[in-house]
C-alpha positions as CSV (number, residue, x, y, z in Angstrom):
1,M,133.5,-164.2,29.0
2,D,134.3,-162.5,32.2
3,I,135.2,-158.9,32.4
4,Q,138.9,-159.4,33.2
5,A,139.4,-161.6,30.1
6,T,137.7,-159.0,28.0
7,L,139.9,-156.2,29.3
8,N,143.0,-158.4,28.7
9,A,141.9,-159.0,25.1
10,L,141.3,-155.3,24.5
11,A,144.7,-154.4,26.0
12,E,146.4,-156.9,23.7
13,R,144.6,-155.5,20.7
14,V,145.5,-151.9,21.6
15,A,149.2,-152.9,22.0
16,R,149.2,-154.6,18.6
17,L,147.6,-151.5,16.9
18,E,150.0,-149.1,18.6
19,A,153.0,-151.2,17.5
20,A,151.7,-151.3,13.9
21,K,151.1,-147.6,13.8
22,P,153.5,-145.9,11.3
23,R,155.8,-143.3,12.7
24,K,155.8,-139.8,11.4
25,R,159.2,-139.0,9.7
26,A,159.0,-135.2,9.4
27,F,157.7,-132.7,11.8
28,N,157.1,-128.9,11.4
29,L,158.1,-126.6,14.2
30,Q,154.9,-126.8,16.2
31,E,154.8,-130.6,15.9
32,A,158.4,-130.9,16.9
33,A,157.9,-128.8,20.0
34,R,154.9,-130.9,21.0
35,E,156.9,-134.1,20.4
36,V,159.7,-132.8,22.7
37,G,157.2,-131.6,25.2
38,M,157.6,-127.8,25.3
39,S,156.1,-124.7,23.8
40,T,156.9,-123.6,20.3
41,S,158.6,-120.4,21.3
42,K,160.7,-122.1,23.9
43,F,161.7,-124.8,21.4
44,R,162.6,-122.2,18.8
45,K,164.7,-120.2,21.3
46,Q,166.5,-123.1,23.0
47,Y,167.2,-125.4,20.1
48,V,166.6,-124.0,16.7
49,K,168.3,-120.6,17.1
50,T,171.3,-122.2,18.9
51,G,171.6,-125.0,16.4
52,K,171.2,-127.8,18.9
53,V,168.7,-129.6,16.7
54,K,169.2,-130.2,13.0
55,G,166.4,-129.1,10.8
56,T,165.9,-127.8,7.3
57,R,164.2,-124.6,6.4
58,D,162.1,-124.1,3.3
59,R,161.4,-120.4,3.1
60,R,159.5,-119.9,6.4
61,I,158.7,-123.5,7.3
62,W,161.1,-125.6,9.4
63,R,161.2,-129.4,9.1
64,F,162.7,-131.8,11.6
65,S,163.3,-135.5,11.2
66,D,162.3,-138.0,13.9
67,K,165.9,-139.0,14.1
68,A,167.0,-135.4,14.9
69,L,164.4,-135.2,17.6
70,E,165.4,-138.5,19.1
71,E,169.0,-137.4,19.1
72,L,168.0,-134.2,20.9
73,L,166.0,-136.1,23.5
74,T,168.8,-138.6,24.2
75,A,171.3,-135.7,24.5
76,E,169.1,-133.8,26.9
77,Q,168.5,-137.0,29.0
78,A,172.3,-137.7,29.2
79,K,172.9,-134.0,30.2
80,S,170.3,-134.2,33.0
81,D,171.8,-137.5,34.4
């Protein structure tokens, strides 16, 4: 096998594995901020305290669904366009 064929085979394998990877359905505050691409404190101030993202709070722990984060990202993208 030549190098290019090996690289193509590995790229196909990686693509298959990434497609089969299960998505996480619930995120805590730190994970949600990382998913959106900002710091935890900025995410809390901009979105959580203002109610722009829907989350549930169990005592001191916030939980956000992947659907809520996707809605937030699409709304932010539409706002920036």
